[in-house]
C-alpha positions as CSV (number, residue, x, y, z in Angstrom):
1,X,-45.2,51.2,9.7
2,X,-44.2,47.3,10.9
3,X,-40.1,47.4,12.2
4,X,-38.4,44.3,9.7
5,X,-35.9,42.8,12.0
6,X,-33.8,41.3,8.9
7,X,-31.4,43.2,6.7
8,X,-32.1,44.0,3.6
9,X,-30.3,41.7,2.4
10,X,-31.9,38.7,3.6
11,X,-34.8,39.7,1.3
12,X,-33.0,38.4,-1.8
13,X,-29.4,36.0,-2.1
14,X,-27.2,38.0,-5.3
15,X,-24.1,37.0,-6.3
16,X,-22.2,40.3,-5.2
17,X,-21.5,41.2,-1.9
18,X,-24.1,44.9,-2.1
19,X,-22.9,47.7,-1.2
20,X,-24.3,49.4,2.3
21,X,-24.7,52.0,3.7
22,X,-22.2,52.8,5.9
23,X,-23.7,53.7,9.8
24,X,-26.7,51.0,8.7
25,X,-24.1,47.4,10.1
26,X,-25.6,46.2,6.7
27,X,-29.4,46.9,7.2
28,X,-30.2,48.9,5.2
29,X,-28.2,49.5,0.8
30,X,-26.3,53.1,-0.1
31,X,-29.5,56.1,-0.3
32,X,-29.4,59.7,-1.4
33,X,-30.6,60.0,1.6
34,X,-28.1,58.3,4.2
35,X,-30.7,56.9,6.2
36,X,-29.3,54.1,8.0
37,X,-32.0,52.1,10.2
38,X,-34.2,49.9,8.0
39,X,-37.1,51.7,9.5
40,X,-36.7,55.5,8.3
41,X,-36.3,53.5,5.0
42,X,-38.7,51.1,5.1
43,X,-41.3,54.4,6.1
44,X,-39.6,56.5,3.1
45,X,-40.4,54.1,0.1
46,X,-43.7,53.5,2.0
47,X,-44.2,57.5,1.4
48,X,-42.2,57.4,-2.2
49,X,-45.1,53.9,-2.7
50,X,-48.5,56.2,-1.8
51,X,-47.5,59.9,-4.2
52,X,-46.2,56.8,-7.0
53,X,-49.3,56.0,-7.9
54,X,-51.0,59.7,-6.8
55,X,-48.4,61.0,-9.2
56,X,-49.1,57.7,-11.6
57,X,-53.3,58.1,-11.6
58,X,-52.5,62.0,-13.4
59,X,-49.9,61.6,-16.0
60,X,-51.5,57.9,-17.8
61,X,-54.0,57.8,-19.4
62,X,-56.9,55.6,-20.1
63,X,-56.3,53.9,-23.1
64,X,-52.1,53.6,-23.2
65,X,-50.8,50.5,-23.9
66,X,-47.9,50.0,-21.1
67,X,-43.9,49.8,-21.8
68,X,-41.0,49.0,-20.6
69,X,-41.1,53.0,-20.3
70,X,-43.3,53.7,-18.9
71,X,-42.6,50.4,-16.1
72,X,-39.4,52.2,-15.4
73,X,-41.0,55.3,-14.9
74,X,-42.9,54.0,-12.2
75,X,-40.4,52.3,-10.6
76,X,-38.5,55.7,-10.6
77,X,-41.8,58.0,-9.0
78,X,-41.3,54.6,-6.2
79,X,-37.9,54.5,-5.5
80,X,-36.6,57.9,-7.3
81,X,-35.6,59.7,-4.3
82,X,-33.4,57.1,-2.5
83,X,-31.8,54.9,-4.6
84,X,-29.4,55.5,-7.0
85,X,-30.8,52.6,-9.7
86,X,-34.3,53.2,-9.7
87,X,-35.5,52.7,-13.0
88,X,-32.4,51.4,-14.3
89,X,-32.6,47.7,-15.0
90,X,-30.3,45.1,-11.6
91,X,-26.4,43.9,-13.4
92,X,-26.5,40.8,-11.0
93,X,-28.0,37.6,-10.1
94,X,-30.7,37.3,-7.5
95,X,-32.5,34.8,-6.1
96,X,-35.2,34.4,-3.4
97,X,-35.5,31.8,-1.2
98,X,-33.8,29.4,-3.3
99,X,-35.6,30.6,-6.2
100,X,-33.3,31.9,-9.5
101,X,-35.2,35.1,-11.1
102,X,-33.3,36.4,-14.8
103,X,-30.3,36.0,-15.0
104,X,-29.0,39.9,-14.8
105,X,-26.9,39.6,-18.2
106,X,-30.5,37.9,-20.2
107,X,-32.6,41.3,-18.8
108,X,-32.4,44.2,-21.8
109,X,-33.8,40.9,-24.4
110,X,-36.1,39.7,-21.8
111,X,-37.5,42.8,-20.6
112,X,-37.7,43.3,-24.6
113,X,-39.8,40.2,-25.0
114,X,-42.0,40.6,-22.1
115,X,-43.1,44.0,-23.9
116,X,-43.3,42.4,-27.0
117,X,-45.1,39.9,-26.2
118,X,-47.2,40.7,-22.7
119,X,-47.3,43.7,-22.6
120,X,-48.5,44.6,-26.4
121,X,-51.1,42.0,-26.1
122,X,-52.2,42.4,-22.7
123,X,-51.5,46.6,-22.2
124,X,-54.6,49.0,-22.0
125,X,-56.8,46.7,-20.1
126,X,-60.3,49.1,-20.4
127,X,-62.7,47.5,-21.4
128,X,-63.0,43.3,-21.8
129,X,-65.4,41.2,-19.5
130,X,-64.4,41.0,-15.4
131,X,-63.0,37.5,-16.5
132,X,-60.6,38.6,-19.1
133,X,-59.5,41.3,-17.0
134,X,-58.4,39.2,-14.6
135,X,-56.0,37.6,-16.7
136,X,-55.0,40.4,-18.2
137,X,-53.1,41.7,-15.1
138,X,-52.4,37.8,-14.2
139,X,-50.5,37.3,-16.3
140,X,-48.4,41.1,-16.5
141,X,-48.0,40.8,-12.6
142,X,-47.4,36.6,-13.1
143,X,-44.2,37.1,-15.8
144,X,-43.4,41.2,-13.9
145,X,-42.1,39.6,-10.3
146,X,-40.5,36.5,-13.0
147,X,-38.3,38.3,-14.0
148,X,-37.6,40.8,-11.5
149,X,-36.2,43.6,-12.9
150,X,-34.4,46.0,-10.6
151,X,-32.8,45.2,-7.4
152,X,-35.4,46.6,-5.3
153,X,-38.6,47.2,-4.8
154,X,-39.6,44.5,-8.1
155,X,-43.1,43.4,-6.6
156,X,-44.2,46.7,-5.4
157,X,-43.9,47.6,-8.8
158,X,-45.9,44.7,-9.8
159,X,-48.8,46.2,-7.9
160,X,-48.7,49.5,-8.9
161,X,-48.7,47.6,-12.5
162,X,-51.5,46.0,-11.1
163,X,-53.3,49.1,-9.3
164,X,-53.3,50.8,-12.9
165,X,-54.7,48.3,-14.9
166,X,-57.2,47.7,-12.6
167,X,-57.6,51.4,-13.4
168,X,-57.6,51.3,-17.5
169,X,-60.5,49.2,-17.3
170,X,-62.5,51.0,-15.1
171,X,-62.3,50.1,-11.8
172,X,-62.4,51.3,-8.0
173,X,-58.1,49.5,-8.1
174,X,-56.8,46.8,-6.6
175,X,-56.9,45.3,-3.1
176,X,-53.7,42.8,-2.4
177,X,-53.6,43.1,1.6
178,X,-55.9,39.8,2.4
179,X,-52.4,38.9,1.3
180,X,-49.7,40.0,3.3
181,X,-45.9,38.8,4.7
182,X,-47.0,35.1,5.9
183,X,-50.6,32.2,6.0
184,X,-51.8,30.1,3.1
185,X,-52.7,33.8,0.9
186,X,-49.2,35.0,0.9
187,X,-48.0,30.8,0.4
188,X,-50.5,31.2,-2.8
189,X,-48.9,34.1,-3.3
190,X,-46.0,32.8,-4.1
191,X,-47.1,29.3,-6.1
192,X,-49.2,31.3,-8.4
193,X,-45.7,33.0,-9.5
194,X,-43.9,29.6,-9.8
195,X,-46.7,28.2,-12.0
196,X,-46.2,31.1,-14.8
197,X,-43.2,29.9,-15.0
198,X,-45.4,27.3,-16.7
199,X,-47.3,29.8,-18.5
200,X,-50.0,28.0,-15.9
201,X,-51.9,31.4,-15.4
202,X,-54.9,30.5,-13.6
203,X,-53.4,30.7,-9.6
204,X,-52.3,33.8,-10.6
205,X,-55.9,35.2,-11.6
206,X,-57.1,33.8,-8.8
207,X,-55.6,35.5,-6.9
208,X,-56.4,39.0,-9.1
209,X,-59.5,38.3,-8.7
210,X,-60.3,38.1,-4.9
211,X,-58.6,41.8,-5.3
212,X,-60.4,43.2,-7.5
213,X,-62.6,42.1,-5.6
214,X,-62.7,43.3,-2.1
215,X,-61.3,46.4,-4.1
216,X,-64.7,47.0,-5.3
217,X,-66.4,46.6,-1.8
218,X,-67.4,42.7,-2.2
């Protein structure tokens, strides 16, 4: 796994002084494992992600409607062995590249609305036509990313959820690998998230369709 030279704080701009692991030179957030190096924390997070996906597939049912509790559980499966705050909503405001996510004080109410208006009508994703499957996943994925409820790991948790929805639809999964961390595909992905602010989910649906197609080996 590539080592990032960027500080974790460079991922997001927050309105508070982040707590870092002592001895990490402000590069690694305070964690349960006492890790002070970026490569080690990235490796630990990758292991957590793989274990979360494996556990998720054994715990969730194909006809299970996804709830807020389920998403919190996914986040804890992913990062619970590393961070104390795993599965808990952030209490600070954050933004990325000048784009603000949902304010911290509004998160509890916003997440309940997300559950009622987004999760309930779009999950379980277990049988509609391909276009509807992609639409359901795109809406849930984009809206969760706009909320960014956790301190870290929002994108990867959203991808875990998209994977779960794809499996519920009896597909082979979903492959986001073509997006990468830079370039036109990544820019299109970010643009699709921003488009969802105005409830325009078509750009994200296009990306999800491609990700599903790649997972099917087409």
